[in-house]
C-alpha positions in Angstrom: -22.6 228.1 213.1 -19.7 227.0 215.2 -16.8 225.1 213.7 -15.5 221.9 215.0 -12.0 223.1 214.3 -9.8 225.5 216.4 -8.4 228.6 214.8 -4.9 226.9 214.6 -6.4 223.9 212.8 -8.2 226.2 210.4 -5.0 228.1 209.7 -3.1 224.8 209.2 -5.8 223.6 206.7 -5.6 226.9 204.8 -1.8 226.6 204.6 -2.1 223.0 203.5 -4.6 223.9 200.8 -2.5 226.8 199.6 0.6 224.5 199.4 -1.3 221.8 197.6 -2.5 224.4 195.0 1.0 225.7 194.6 2.4 222.2 194.0 -0.4 221.4 191.5 0.3 224.6 189.5 4.0 224.0 189.6 3.6 220.4 188.4 1.4 221.7 185.6 4.1 224.2 184.5 6.7 221.4 184.5 4.5 219.3 182.2 4.6 222.0 179.5 7.9 221.7 177.7 8.2 224.5 175.1 11.4 223.4 173.3 9.9 220.1 172.3 7.8 221.7 169.6 10.9 222.9 167.8 12.7 219.7 168.3 10.2 217.7 166.2 10.5 220.2 163.4 14.3 220.1 163.6 14.5 216.3 163.5 12.1 216.2 160.5 14.1 218.9 158.7 17.3 217.1 159.4 15.9 213.8 158.0 14.5 215.5 155.0 17.7 217.4 154.4 19.7 214.3 154.6 17.5 212.5 152.1 17.6 215.4 149.7 21.4 215.8 150.0 21.9 212.1 149.4 19.6 212.2 146.3 21.5 215.3 145.0 24.9 213.6 145.6 24.1 210.3 143.9 21.1 211.2 141.7 22.8 212.7 138.6 24.9 211.2 135.9 28.0 212.5 137.7 28.1 211.6 141.4 29.4 214.1 143.9 29.3 217.8 144.8 31.3 219.2 141.9 29.6 221.7 139.6 28.9 218.9 137.1 27.6 216.6 140.0 25.3 219.3 141.4 23.9 220.4 138.1 23.3 216.8 136.9 21.8 215.9 140.3 19.4 218.8 140.2 18.4 218.1 136.6 17.8 214.4 137.4 15.7 215.3 140.4 13.6 217.7 138.2 12.5 214.7 136.1 13.3 216.4 132.8 11.9 219.8 133.8 15.3 221.2 134.6 17.4 222.2 137.6 14.9 224.6 139.0 12.3 221.9 139.2 15.0 219.7 140.8 15.5 222.3 143.6 11.7 222.1 144.3 11.7 218.3 144.3 14.7 218.1 146.6 13.3 220.7 149.1 9.9 218.9 149.3 11.1 216.2 151.7 12.6 218.9 154.0 9.3 220.7 154.1 7.1 217.6 154.5 9.2 216.0 157.2 9.7 219.3 159.0 6.0 220.0 159.2 5.2 216.4 159.9 7.7 216.3 162.8 6.3 219.5 164.3 2.7 218.2 163.9 3.5 214.9 165.7 5.3 216.7 168.6 2.5 219.3 168.8 -0.2 216.6 169.0 1.7 214.6 171.7 2.3 217.9 173.6 -1.4 218.8 173.4 -2.4 215.4 174.7 0.2 215.6 177.5 -1.0 219.1 178.4 -4.7 218.0 178.4 -3.7 215.1 180.8 -1.8 217.5 183.1 -4.7 219.9 183.1 -7.1 217.1 184.0 -4.8 216.0 186.9 -4.6 219.6 188.1 -8.3 220.1 188.0 -8.9 216.8 189.8 -6.4 217.8 192.6 -8.1 221.2 192.9 -11.5 219.5 193.2 -10.1 217.3 196.0 -8.7 220.4 197.8 -12.1 222.1 197.3 -14.0 219.2 198.8 -11.8 219.3 202.0 -12.5 223.0 202.5 -16.2 223.0 201.7 -17.1 221.4 205.1 -16.2 224.8 206.7 -16.8 227.1 203.7 -17.2 230.2 205.8 -13.6 230.0 206.9 -12.2 229.2 203.5 -14.2 231.6 201.3 -11.1 233.2 199.8 -9.3 229.8 199.2 -12.5 228.4 197.6 -12.7 231.4 195.3 -9.1 231.0 194.3 -9.5 227.3 193.6 -12.6 228.0 191.5 -10.7 230.6 189.5 -7.9 228.1 188.8 -10.3 225.4 187.8 -12.1 227.7 185.4 -8.7 228.9 184.0 -7.4 225.4 183.4 -10.7 224.2 181.8 -10.3 227.1 179.3 -6.7 226.1 178.5 -7.5 222.5 177.5 -6.6 221.9 173.9 
C-alpha cells in the first residue's frame, strides 16, 4: 500500500502529533493544582478558629483573655458540663469548617480534573484520527496515544 504522503510530510505529521500530545499532557498537568486542597482546609480552620476565639473571648461572665475570662468562657461554652466540655464545644467549629473547606475544594478539584482529562482524551482522539489514515507509518505514535488515553481514563475521579 503506497502512501499519498512523502517521507518529509510523514515526518512532519509525526512531529506535529508528538508536539500536540506533549502540549495536551502539559496542559493537563497545569490543571492539577495540588496546594488548593490544603487552602480550603486552612480557610475553614481559620474561620472556625476565629469563631471559637470570639466565643471564648465574649462568652463567659468575664470578657477577655485573663485567667478568669478564659475559665468562665470555657465553662459557659461547656453549657454547664465544665471547662473540658467547653474546649470540645469550641474546637468543634474548627474541625467542622476545616473538613468542610477541604471537602469543597476537593470536590471542585475533582470536577476540574475530570474536565481536564476529558479535554485531553478528546484531543488525543483527534490526533489519533489524523494519523489513522496512514496507520502503517504511525504505529508507534498510535500505540503511545492509546496508552495515554487508557491512562487518563483510569485517572478520572
